Structure formats: structure tokens, C-alpha cells
Phi, psi and omega in degrees: 000134188285339183238357184288149180242135175269130184251116182241111179215064187271167181288151180288150175255161180280151179274104188258026180284341180288130182303135175089349182295314183297325184275325192239351180248157178248129175263159184240042182280336185228161176301324179297319180292323177296318178294324178297317178295321178301316180296318180295321180295312181296316180296323179297320178293319179295317179297318180296327181285325186267344182289152182281328182275162179296163178296128181288153173299124180090352184298320180246023176271142178241122176254123180252116182266114182111113183251042169282197181299319182296308182295321181293314179296322180297321182298320179290320179295322181293328177304318179282320186296312183295326176288330175293320178296314181297329181294344179276048172087006180271067188283354177280351180258129176263108184302324183284332184261318189268338185252130180218136179243125180240129180253121187248129182222133180285334179283177183276359176203160179282165187034061186295343179284346181263164176304152186299323182294329175290321177299317181294318179294321179294316180296324179296318180292322178296322178297323178295332178277351181092008177284128179274124182252125176243108176258169185052036183240109180263128182280127178268316177197162180241128179247179181293341183242007178160191187241129177262129181255159174297137184100351175101352180292147179232131178250107180293129179191125177267358175235109184239131178245131178261112180232026185260138172081140173253127183222138177287168177301139184300334182298335182293334179284348183251008177284120187298124172091347182267142180278125181232153177272168176300338178268020175062041174245143180277129178285128183235158174273174180304338178277001184071011173277142176295153189292339186242002178207111182292344182270359181242126178248153176226137177223167176079206186294339182271359181261134179244109182225121174259109181299153179302132179084357180253154179261342183241151179288166175299131185292147180281074181242163180297321181293327177293315179297321179297315180294320180295320180295316179296320179295318184292326177302316180293323183288326177297320177297319179295321181293318178296332178273001179078017180265154180293150180280148178261148179287151178276135177239120182273134177243120179274111180265011179107179183219150179229136176240119181266129175253042177068225181282354186275316180185169172224137182233142179188182177223142175249126187266145171080018182273327183238091178054041178085357181267161180273160178230124180279136179232155183203156174085216188298317181296318178296321179295320178297318178296319181299313181293325179295317178295322179298316179294326179296317179293322176298318180296321179297328182273318190247348182093154185292327183294310181296317181294320179297315179295320179295321179296316179296318180298320180292323178296325182284331187257352187296334181275346182253335181272149176292147179289340181238132178286119187256012180215000000 
């Protein structure tokens, strides 16, 4: 078709080049992988409770590789989840002694894409929860009993989660004629058109665009994908009308990191003469949930999201907080 546009905005895949990741770590790219990790976590607690010998070092330790938003939020959620599992009668497990969560990051601070003060505040809250944070730690390989770091350090853990790196679907590297980055992202121009085919557009995590005057590409965040999708809808209409395409301009409205029931930390951009404003606590949590519902509404529509919200409010007091099967 001479005017049709292909829209590619797929979910990121995990970077599995590190030895042992594919065999011994669990990625959370799909619902099936998330359910698999849930089963492994619950089963590990059940085995530790029923075995005759004491809990082995690392048996109930969880190592999370990658301290971006996904890994950081997961570490806080797991702090609550594992204690929820133990509360279901697994009294042979001591949560403070037998369970340990380690967050591993190759950069010099966690959530490196966010402002430094947010990283520091997040790390402080994680420390209060007992989460061990290892920065400047590069993973060399993952084994069945733990994670080996550059420099010789070893982190014992029989439960390893890979949450490092944003990567586009591998299929993008095999599309004939299109320019792709080593991280399987399609290189696009300011109009979001791929560099070698004007009829193909890319948005979301699979799009690689460095704005004019910037040194880094647009970050792979939900707000970037949302803005790109809204922009592309307008541009398709302009193209069908024979009008020239307009360049995409990214606006950073801030970032929020949820630490589950414990806290939410974030920044809102452009509120005070173009400067950012740091927020924390209940207001930040309210903003986080509002943005989450907004993205759900964009995908599923207001009726379905409204009914689902009401159903969750009615059942949250009767359903277990942790899926046990």
C-alpha cells in the first residue's frame, strides 16, 4: 500500500547475553513469566518449610539484576510478598533471618534514569526495608546457586530475576533494509519514520530517536510511548490529507517510582517556572495510581476499567494478597 504505515511498538525483551541468565534467571517480560516467578517463589517457601534440614544460605534469597524502575519496584513489592507467604502458616521460616533481597545495578546509583535526589531517596527507603543495594556491580554470569559479579564477588541466591536493560523484540533486527541499533530498536527520524522507509513508523520501546541538540535518546518510558502514539495519530491524518508531517517533541512530565504500600517517590516537571518538584508519600502514590488508571483507560476504555476497579475494591478484603496456586 502506497500510503499505509506500519506501527511497531512492542514490549521490550530482556538482554539475555549474560551467561546463565537464560538457564537460571527469570525475566518478567510476559504474564507467563511473572506467573512462573510467582510459582517458584511460593514453592521455594513451601520446600523450606517442609524440609527437615535448616534453610540453606541463599535458598530464600532473591537477587534482582537491574535497578531501573522495574527492579526497584519489584524489590519493595517482594519485601511484602514473601512475608505474606510466610504468614500463611509457614512458621519454620524466619523472614528477617532466612529471606534476603539484593538489588544489583551496574551504574553508580539505582534508577539512574531519574534525578539523583530521587535515586538517593529511593535507596534510603529500600535500606529501611532491609533490601541490600549493590551499585557499580556488573554481573558476569548467573548460576543455579547465585550471581557472580565482576571482581570476584558472589551473591548466593536460588531465585534470580533479570530486570536489566531495555531491548526491542529480536525480530526487529531481522527486518530487511531497516536500520536497527544493537539493542534491537529501530532508528527513526524526528517524524518517527524509520530512516530507510518512509512508510514504516516506530514508537515506544522499539523506537530509537535522539532529539536535535540532545546527546541521549528519548527514554523508553510509558509517557514517551503515550506521547508518540498520540502524535502519530495526528500525523497519519496529515499524511492521508497530503500535508507534511510534523516532528515529534518529547515533554518530560516527571517520573514516579512506587515502592508498594511503603511509599511512592517522584518528580513533577514544569510546575515552578519550568523547574521540577519532588513529591513523596500519599500524594505521590495518588498520582501514580491515577497515571496507571489513565494508561489502562487508553488501552481498554473507561467502562471496562471502571468495572474492574469496582470489582477489585469489593474483593480486596476477601482475596489473599499473594497468589498461592
